[in-house]
C-alpha positions in Angstrom: -12.5 -7.9 64.4 -11.8 -10.6 61.9 -12.2 -14.3 62.9 -11.1 -17.1 60.6 -12.1 -20.7 61.2 -9.6 -23.6 61.3 -10.3 -27.4 61.3 -14.0 -27.1 60.9 -14.6 -30.9 60.7 -12.1 -32.0 63.3 -11.4 -29.4 65.9 -13.3 -26.2 65.1 -11.6 -23.1 66.4 -11.0 -19.6 65.2 -8.0 -17.4 64.9 -8.5 -13.7 64.6 -7.4 -10.2 64.8 -9.1 -7.6 66.9 -8.3 -3.9 67.2 -9.2 -2.5 70.6 -8.4 1.1 71.5 -9.1 3.3 74.5 -11.2 6.3 73.8 -12.4 9.3 75.8 -15.7 7.6 76.3 -14.0 4.3 77.3 -10.6 5.1 78.7 -10.1 1.5 80.0 -11.4 -0.3 77.0 -8.2 -2.3 76.3 -7.9 -3.5 80.0 -11.6 -4.4 80.1 -11.4 -6.3 76.9 -8.5 -8.3 78.2 -10.1 -8.9 81.6 -13.6 -9.9 80.5 -13.3 -11.4 77.0 -12.6 -15.0 78.2 -15.6 -14.9 80.6 -17.9 -13.5 78.0 -16.7 -16.0 75.4 -17.5 -18.9 77.8 -21.0 -17.6 78.6 -23.3 -20.5 79.5 -26.2 -19.3 81.5 -29.8 -20.5 81.9 -32.4 -18.1 80.5 -35.9 -17.6 81.9 -37.2 -19.8 79.1 -35.2 -22.7 80.5 -32.9 -22.7 77.4 -29.2 -22.0 77.7 -27.4 -19.0 76.3 -24.2 -20.6 75.2 -21.5 -19.0 73.1 -18.6 -21.5 73.4 -18.8 -23.3 76.8 -15.6 -25.2 76.3 -13.6 -22.5 74.4 -10.9 -20.2 75.5 -9.5 -16.9 74.4 -5.8 -16.2 74.1 -5.1 -12.5 73.7 -1.6 -11.4 72.8 -0.3 -8.1 71.6 1.3 -8.6 68.2 5.1 -8.6 68.1 5.0 -8.8 64.3 2.0 -8.0 62.2 3.4 -10.2 59.5 3.5 -13.2 61.8 0.0 -12.5 63.2 -1.4 -12.2 59.6 0.3 -15.4 58.5 -0.8 -17.5 61.5 -4.4 -16.2 61.6 -5.0 -16.9 58.0 -2.9 -20.1 57.6 -5.7 -22.5 56.6 -8.0 -20.3 54.6 -6.9 -21.9 51.4 -8.7 -25.1 52.4 -12.2 -25.4 50.9 -13.8 -26.3 54.3 -12.6 -23.1 55.9 -12.5 -20.3 53.3 -16.2 -19.4 53.3 -16.8 -19.4 57.1 -15.0 -16.2 58.3 -16.6 -13.6 60.5 -16.0 -9.8 60.2 -17.4 -7.3 62.7 -17.2 -3.6 63.4 -17.1 -0.4 61.5 -15.9 3.2 62.2 
């Protein structure tokens, strides 16, 4: 997964690329990712400490299979040349 920020000072949001594949251990991984990712992203629950576990309570997830890897790459990285954005990316995962 690679997430790249856009509009940090005005309307912070991320665009990204995620590779999800079914495996023998998780044969429904793609379907589960599509089904649960928005709910997980919007987690906002009260912890036993009284604090809140909040990822992005007002966010949303829009998952689309790429029609063109060139278009996905261009759109996801389109504002990374701006100083406010280029150092704040997020990379996760390994083989």
